[in-house]
C-alpha positions as CSV (number, residue, x, y, z in Angstrom):
1,X,0.0,0.0,0.0
2,X,2.8,2.4,0.9
3,X,4.5,1.7,-2.5
4,X,1.3,2.5,-4.4
5,X,1.0,5.8,-2.5
6,X,4.6,6.7,-3.3
7,X,4.2,5.8,-7.0
8,X,1.0,7.9,-7.3
9,X,2.6,10.8,-5.3
10,X,5.6,10.8,-7.6
11,X,3.6,10.8,-10.8
12,X,1.4,13.6,-9.4
13,X,4.4,15.6,-8.5
14,X,6.0,15.2,-11.9
15,X,2.8,16.3,-13.7
16,X,2.3,19.2,-11.3
17,X,5.9,20.5,-11.8
18,X,5.6,20.2,-15.6
19,X,2.3,22.1,-15.6
20,X,3.7,24.8,-13.4
21,X,6.7,25.2,-15.8
22,X,4.5,25.4,-18.8
23,X,2.3,28.0,-17.1
24,X,5.4,30.1,-16.2
25,X,6.5,30.1,-19.9
26,X,3.0,31.0,-21.1
27,X,2.8,33.9,-18.7
28,X,5.9,35.4,-20.3
29,X,4.7,35.3,-23.9
30,X,1.8,37.0,-25.6
31,X,0.1,40.3,-26.2
32,X,1.2,43.0,-23.9
33,X,4.4,41.2,-23.0
34,X,8.0,41.8,-24.2
35,X,7.9,38.5,-26.1
36,X,4.8,38.3,-28.2
37,X,5.4,34.9,-29.8
38,X,7.9,32.0,-29.4
39,X,8.6,28.6,-30.7
40,X,11.8,26.5,-30.8
41,X,11.9,26.3,-34.6
42,X,11.5,30.0,-35.5
43,X,12.8,31.6,-32.3
44,X,11.0,34.5,-30.7
45,X,9.3,37.8,-31.6
46,X,9.6,41.0,-29.5
47,X,7.1,43.7,-29.1
48,X,7.9,47.1,-30.5
49,X,8.3,48.5,-27.0
50,X,10.8,45.7,-26.1
51,X,12.8,46.3,-29.3
52,X,13.0,50.0,-28.4
53,X,13.9,49.4,-24.8
54,X,16.6,46.8,-25.6
55,X,18.0,49.1,-28.3
56,X,18.6,46.2,-30.7
57,X,20.5,47.3,-33.8
58,X,20.5,45.1,-37.0
59,X,22.3,45.0,-40.3
60,X,21.0,43.5,-43.5
61,X,22.7,40.4,-44.9
62,X,23.6,40.9,-48.5
63,X,26.2,38.2,-49.2
64,X,27.3,34.8,-48.1
65,X,30.0,36.4,-46.0
66,X,28.9,38.4,-43.0
67,X,31.0,40.9,-41.1
68,X,29.8,42.2,-37.7
69,X,31.3,43.8,-34.6
70,X,33.1,41.3,-32.5
71,X,31.0,42.3,-29.5
72,X,27.8,41.1,-31.3
73,X,28.9,37.5,-31.3
74,X,27.6,35.3,-28.4
75,X,30.0,32.7,-27.0
76,X,28.9,29.8,-24.8
77,X,31.1,26.9,-23.8
78,X,32.7,25.9,-27.1
79,X,30.5,27.5,-29.7
80,X,29.6,30.9,-31.0
81,X,26.3,32.3,-32.3
82,X,24.9,35.3,-33.9
83,X,21.3,36.4,-33.8
84,X,19.4,36.3,-37.1
85,X,16.2,38.4,-37.6
86,X,13.9,36.9,-40.3
87,X,10.3,38.0,-40.7
88,X,10.3,39.4,-37.2
89,X,11.7,36.3,-35.5
90,X,15.0,36.5,-33.6
91,X,16.9,33.2,-33.6
92,X,20.4,32.3,-32.4
93,X,22.4,30.6,-35.2
94,X,25.6,28.7,-34.5
95,X,28.6,30.1,-36.5
96,X,32.3,29.7,-36.8
97,X,33.6,33.3,-36.9
98,X,37.1,34.5,-37.8
99,X,38.1,37.4,-35.5
100,X,40.3,40.2,-36.7
101,X,40.6,43.3,-34.5
102,X,37.1,44.4,-33.4
103,X,35.4,42.6,-36.3
104,X,34.1,39.0,-36.8
105,X,33.5,37.5,-40.2
106,X,31.5,34.3,-40.8
107,X,29.4,32.5,-43.4
108,X,26.4,30.3,-42.6
109,X,23.7,28.7,-44.8
110,X,21.3,29.7,-42.0
111,X,21.5,33.3,-43.3
112,X,20.1,34.3,-46.6
113,X,19.8,37.6,-48.5
114,X,17.3,39.8,-46.8
115,X,17.8,38.4,-43.4
116,X,19.2,40.7,-40.8
117,X,21.9,40.1,-38.2
118,X,21.9,41.7,-34.8
119,X,25.0,43.9,-34.4
120,X,24.2,45.6,-31.1
121,X,22.9,44.3,-27.7
122,X,22.7,40.7,-28.8
123,X,23.7,39.7,-25.3
124,X,20.3,41.1,-24.2
125,X,18.6,38.8,-26.7
126,X,20.4,35.9,-25.2
127,X,18.9,36.7,-21.8
128,X,15.4,36.9,-23.3
129,X,16.0,33.6,-25.1
130,X,17.1,31.9,-21.9
131,X,14.1,33.4,-20.0
132,X,11.6,32.1,-22.7
133,X,13.1,28.7,-23.5
134,X,15.2,27.9,-20.5
135,X,18.3,25.7,-20.8
136,X,17.0,24.3,-24.1
137,X,18.0,27.6,-25.6
138,X,21.6,26.3,-25.8
139,X,20.6,24.1,-28.8
140,X,20.8,26.8,-31.4
141,X,20.5,26.3,-35.1
142,X,23.5,24.7,-36.8
């Protein structure tokens, strides 16, 4: 009898914790919030107010080789990423940059003509991404 109680209690605890986590994420996304939409495939969309408050600056990608300020590259453990803006969605894209002075140059098939790359305050986008997706945000697009 004790074992059945423990099994039921454990299952209930897992489902309750999972529901609470989903509820927290949903509370952070939507109309009137800084992040108005998010999904793991596309990334996240910011409200106009959030974009202004974060002072995000972007540059249009016009060729296969992209040059950005070194400070706009995000590093985590053993990989680097840059934030892509496509159709209003911000998404971290893993890159292999070459650094020269205060510039970083990279090419990636995840960027196409017309996309934009974040060149200022990308670190703030990383904070937003971690807040919205949690630790899973470390699995950026290759």
